[in-house]
C-alpha positions in Angstrom: 29.0 32.1 5.5 27.8 29.9 8.2 30.3 28.2 10.6 30.1 24.3 10.7 28.1 24.1 13.8 25.6 26.4 12.2 25.1 24.6 8.9 24.8 21.4 11.1 22.1 22.8 13.0 20.2 23.9 9.8 21.1 20.7 8.4 19.4 19.0 11.5 16.6 21.7 11.5 15.5 20.7 7.8 15.9 16.9 8.5 13.5 17.0 11.4 11.0 19.1 9.4 11.2 16.5 6.5 10.9 13.7 9.0 7.9 15.5 10.6 6.1 15.8 7.3 6.5 12.3 6.1 5.5 11.0 9.1 2.3 13.1 9.1 1.7 12.1 5.4 2.0 8.3 6.9 -0.5 9.0 9.5 -2.9 10.3 7.1 -2.3 7.5 4.5 -3.2 4.8 7.2 -6.8 6.3 7.3 -7.1 6.0 3.5 -9.3 9.3 4.0 -11.5 10.4 1.2 -9.9 13.7 -0.6 -11.2 16.4 -2.8 -8.5 17.9 -4.9 -8.7 21.3 -6.1 -6.6 21.3 -9.5 -5.4 23.6 -11.9 -7.9 25.4 -14.3 -10.8 25.1 -11.9 -10.9 21.3 -12.0 -12.1 19.2 -9.0 -11.7 15.8 -8.5 -12.5 13.4 -5.5 -11.4 10.0 -4.4 -9.5 8.0 -1.5 -6.0 9.0 -0.9 -4.0 5.8 -0.7 -0.1 6.7 -1.1 2.2 9.6 -1.9 5.7 9.3 -3.5 8.8 9.8 -1.3 9.6 13.4 -2.7 6.0 14.2 -2.6 5.7 14.8 -6.2 2.5 12.5 -7.0 -0.4 11.0 -4.8 -2.3 7.8 -5.4 -5.7 8.2 -5.4 -8.2 5.1 -5.5 -11.7 5.7 -7.6 -10.8 9.2 -8.7 -14.1 10.9 -9.7 -13.3 13.3 -12.5 -15.1 15.0 -15.2 -14.6 12.3 -17.7 -15.5 9.4 -15.1 -14.1 7.4 -12.5 -10.5 6.2 -12.8 -10.1 3.3 -10.2 -6.5 3.7 -9.7 -4.9 7.2 -10.6 -1.8 9.0 -9.9 -2.0 13.0 -9.7 0.9 15.2 -10.0 0.9 17.5 -6.9 2.3 20.1 -9.2 -1.3 20.1 -10.6 -3.0 20.5 -7.0 -3.9 24.1 -6.2 -5.1 22.8 -2.7 -6.8 19.5 -1.0 -9.3 19.0 1.4 -9.5 15.6 3.7 -12.7 14.4 4.8 -12.0 12.8 8.2 -14.3 12.0 11.1 -13.7 12.2 14.8 -12.5 8.8 15.0 -9.8 9.8 12.4 -8.9 12.9 14.1 -8.3 11.1 17.3 -6.1 8.3 15.2 -4.2 11.1 13.8 -3.7 13.0 17.1 -2.2 9.9 18.7 0.0 9.0 15.7 1.3 12.4 15.5 2.0 12.7 19.5 3.7 9.5 19.4 5.7 9.8 16.1 5.7 13.6 15.0 8.3 15.1 17.3 
C-alpha cells in the first residue's frame, strides 16, 4: 500500500509523462508530416498526419493512400497500427528539437 505522499508522486509522474506525450504529438502535428502506417494484416497506407484524438485512439490523415485508392480525409484507429514512420527533413528535426526543448519538460 502506498502512502499518500508516494501516491501523489506516482500521480505527478504519470501526469508529467502524459503531458510530455501530448506536447510531442502537438509538435509533430504542427509539421503535418508525411506518415507511413503499417497496419494489421500487412497493410501499408500513407498520407499526411494532421491530428490525433485526445485519448490517442485515432489519428486523422489527409490524402490517405490505401490499396483501394486515396481517401481525402480519413481517421485511423491507433489499435490497427502496428507501427508508423514519419518522413521529416532536417528543418522539421530542428523545429521539433526547439519545440520539445521549450515545452517537453
